[in-house]
C-alpha positions as CSV (number, residue, x, y, z in Angstrom):
1,M,60.7,-78.4,-60.1
2,V,64.1,-77.0,-61.0
3,S,67.2,-79.2,-60.3
4,I,70.8,-78.6,-61.5
5,E,73.6,-81.0,-60.7
6,G,77.4,-80.8,-61.7
7,V,76.6,-78.3,-64.4
8,K,79.5,-76.4,-66.0
9,F,79.4,-74.3,-69.2
10,Q,82.1,-73.0,-71.7
11,Y,81.4,-70.6,-74.5
12,D,84.4,-71.9,-76.4
13,A,87.2,-74.1,-76.1
14,A,89.7,-71.5,-75.3
15,G,87.3,-69.5,-72.6
16,P,87.0,-69.9,-69.0
17,V,84.8,-72.8,-67.6
18,L,81.8,-71.7,-65.6
19,S,80.9,-73.6,-62.8
20,F,77.5,-73.3,-61.1
21,P,76.3,-74.7,-57.5
22,D,73.9,-77.6,-57.4
23,F,70.4,-76.7,-56.4
24,S,66.7,-77.8,-56.4
25,C,63.5,-76.1,-56.2
26,A,60.3,-78.2,-55.7
27,Q,57.2,-77.8,-57.9
28,G,55.5,-74.8,-56.9
29,G,58.4,-73.3,-54.8
30,R,60.2,-70.2,-54.8
31,M,64.0,-69.5,-55.1
32,L,66.4,-66.7,-55.5
33,L,69.5,-66.8,-57.4
34,L,71.8,-63.8,-56.1
35,G,74.9,-62.9,-57.6
36,N,76.6,-59.7,-58.5
37,S,78.3,-58.9,-62.0
38,G,80.4,-61.5,-63.2
39,A,78.8,-64.4,-61.4
40,G,77.3,-66.0,-64.6
41,K,73.4,-65.1,-63.8
42,T,72.8,-64.5,-67.4
43,T,74.6,-67.7,-68.4
44,L,72.7,-69.8,-66.0
45,L,69.2,-68.1,-66.7
46,H,69.8,-69.1,-70.6
47,L,70.8,-72.7,-69.3
48,L,67.9,-72.9,-67.2
49,C,65.7,-71.9,-70.3
50,G,67.5,-74.5,-72.6
51,L,68.8,-71.8,-74.8
52,L,72.2,-72.8,-73.8
53,T,73.5,-76.6,-73.4
54,P,75.7,-77.3,-70.4
55,T,79.1,-78.7,-71.1
56,T,78.7,-81.1,-68.3
57,G,76.1,-81.9,-65.7
58,A,72.4,-82.6,-65.5
59,L,69.6,-80.0,-65.6
60,T,65.8,-80.7,-65.0
61,V,63.1,-78.0,-65.4
62,G,59.6,-79.1,-65.0
63,S,58.8,-82.1,-67.0
64,K,62.0,-81.8,-69.2
65,S,65.6,-83.0,-69.0
66,L,67.3,-80.3,-70.6
67,H,70.5,-81.9,-71.3
68,A,68.8,-84.7,-73.1
69,S,66.6,-82.9,-75.4
70,T,66.7,-81.8,-78.9
71,D,66.2,-78.3,-80.1
72,R,62.7,-78.8,-81.4
73,E,61.5,-80.4,-78.1
74,L,62.9,-77.4,-76.2
75,D,61.1,-75.1,-78.4
76,R,57.7,-77.0,-77.8
77,W,58.5,-77.0,-74.1
78,R,59.4,-73.3,-73.8
79,G,56.2,-72.6,-75.6
80,S,54.0,-74.7,-73.2
81,E,55.5,-74.9,-70.0
82,V,58.0,-72.0,-69.3
83,G,57.5,-68.0,-68.7
84,V,60.3,-65.6,-68.6
85,V,60.1,-62.2,-67.3
86,F,63.3,-60.5,-69.0
87,Q,65.2,-57.5,-67.6
88,Q,64.4,-55.8,-71.0
89,A,60.8,-56.3,-72.1
90,H,61.6,-56.5,-75.7
91,F,58.3,-55.4,-76.9
92,V,57.5,-54.8,-80.5
93,Q,57.3,-50.8,-80.3
94,S,54.7,-50.7,-83.2
95,L,52.1,-53.1,-81.5
96,T,50.1,-52.1,-78.6
97,V,50.4,-53.7,-75.1
98,R,47.6,-56.1,-76.0
99,E,48.9,-57.0,-79.5
100,N,52.4,-57.7,-78.0
101,M,50.7,-60.2,-75.6
102,A,48.8,-61.9,-78.4
103,L,52.0,-62.1,-80.6
104,P,53.4,-65.3,-79.6
105,H,50.3,-67.1,-80.1
106,Q,49.6,-65.4,-83.5
107,L,53.0,-66.5,-84.9
108,T,52.4,-70.1,-83.5
109,T,48.8,-70.7,-84.4
110,G,48.1,-67.9,-86.8
111,R,45.0,-66.5,-84.8
112,I,44.0,-65.6,-81.3
113,P,41.5,-68.0,-79.7
114,E,38.5,-66.2,-78.3
115,E,38.9,-67.4,-74.9
116,L,42.6,-65.8,-75.0
117,E,41.1,-62.6,-75.7
118,A,39.4,-62.7,-72.4
119,K,42.3,-64.0,-70.6
120,M,44.3,-61.1,-71.6
121,D,41.8,-58.6,-70.6
122,D,41.4,-60.2,-67.3
123,M,45.3,-60.5,-66.6
124,L,46.0,-57.0,-67.6
125,D,42.9,-55.9,-65.2
126,R,44.3,-57.8,-62.4
127,L,47.7,-56.2,-62.9
128,G,46.2,-52.8,-62.7
129,I,47.2,-51.8,-66.3
130,G,43.8,-52.9,-68.3
131,H,43.6,-49.1,-69.0
132,R,46.9,-49.3,-70.9
133,A,45.9,-52.0,-73.1
134,W,46.2,-50.2,-76.3
135,A,48.8,-48.1,-75.6
136,K,52.4,-48.5,-77.1
137,P,55.1,-49.6,-75.2
138,H,57.0,-46.5,-75.1
139,E,54.0,-44.7,-73.6
140,L,54.5,-46.9,-70.5
141,S,56.0,-46.2,-67.5
142,V,58.9,-48.4,-66.3
143,G,56.8,-50.3,-63.8
144,E,53.9,-50.5,-66.3
145,Q,56.4,-52.0,-68.9
146,Q,57.4,-54.7,-66.1
147,R,53.7,-55.6,-65.4
148,A,52.9,-55.9,-69.0
149,S,56.1,-58.2,-69.2
150,I,54.8,-60.2,-66.4
151,A,51.3,-60.4,-68.1
152,R,52.9,-61.7,-71.3
153,A,55.0,-64.2,-69.6
154,L,52.2,-65.7,-67.5
155,L,49.4,-65.8,-69.9
156,H,49.8,-69.4,-70.9
157,K,50.0,-70.3,-67.3
158,P,53.4,-71.8,-67.3
159,Q,54.5,-74.6,-65.0
160,V,58.0,-72.7,-64.3
161,V,58.5,-69.1,-64.3
162,F,61.9,-67.3,-64.4
163,A,62.2,-63.7,-63.6
164,D,65.4,-62.0,-64.9
165,E,66.2,-58.8,-62.6
166,P,62.5,-57.8,-62.3
167,T,63.2,-55.1,-59.8
168,S,66.6,-53.6,-61.0
169,A,65.1,-50.3,-62.2
170,L,62.3,-49.8,-59.7
171,D,62.3,-47.9,-56.5
172,D,61.4,-49.6,-53.2
173,A,57.7,-49.4,-53.3
174,S,57.6,-50.3,-56.9
175,A,60.0,-53.4,-56.4
176,A,58.0,-54.8,-53.6
177,A,54.6,-54.4,-55.6
178,V,56.3,-56.2,-58.5
179,M,57.3,-59.0,-56.4
180,N,54.0,-59.3,-54.7
181,I,52.4,-59.6,-58.5
182,L,54.9,-62.4,-59.5
183,D,54.0,-64.5,-56.2
184,R,50.4,-63.9,-56.7
185,E,50.0,-64.6,-60.4
186,A,52.5,-67.5,-60.5
187,A,51.0,-69.0,-57.6
188,D,50.6,-72.4,-58.8
189,A,54.1,-72.4,-60.6
190,T,57.9,-72.6,-59.6
191,L,59.2,-69.3,-59.6
192,V,63.0,-68.5,-59.9
193,V,64.3,-64.9,-59.5
194,V,67.7,-64.1,-61.0
195,T,68.9,-61.0,-59.6
196,H,71.8,-59.0,-57.9
197,D,69.1,-56.9,-56.1
198,Q,70.1,-57.3,-52.3
199,R,66.6,-55.8,-51.4
200,L,65.2,-59.2,-52.3
201,K,67.7,-61.5,-50.2
202,D,65.3,-62.5,-47.3
203,R,62.1,-62.6,-49.4
204,Y,62.4,-66.4,-49.9
205,D,63.8,-69.1,-47.8
206,S,65.6,-70.5,-50.6
207,C,68.4,-68.5,-51.8
208,V,71.5,-69.6,-53.7
209,T,74.5,-67.1,-54.0
210,L,76.3,-67.2,-57.3
211,K,79.9,-66.2,-56.6
212,P,82.1,-64.6,-59.2
213,Q,83.5,-66.8,-61.7
214,Q,87.2,-67.4,-62.1
215,P,88.9,-65.8,-65.5
């Protein structure tokens, strides 16, 4: 589940206080957080991922109360329960798609388990980019990069998936295809999509509109 209540955040003592609406999404549910530039979408996403700590309020994502957790606990939690599809893929350009997928596990354990090798191949095939597994990121189209980013985020079968502007650079057909992939591959997870893309506003019944923050 994802739940926030009374959440406010301030980057520094002299800066504005950002306020966010209360909302909740049940385990396995789908939710859209819709807002234009200046609505605090990126800040909210970082709060939901535990990368920022709210100034006030309560934030619960999956099994974790983010406002009451240590940095070490949050690091372990992100590595096991959370998947994030970023707007920019942040691939290591010198590595192949497959090597980029394996990198988080290599950094954590120093090796790639045999069962993970098969999972990577299976996921890339399901997303229609199995033939691009050994390509470098710059050799992929925008749509292929987005699919590779989804594969990397969902490889460890997270309980909660956050997607940051997953369709912003895509045409209508590609945007629909990416959202269908997200829904399918994250079928057992809670999925929260953070976007300004008005094409998505009617996709899910649960939609929270973020209003521009006051300076």
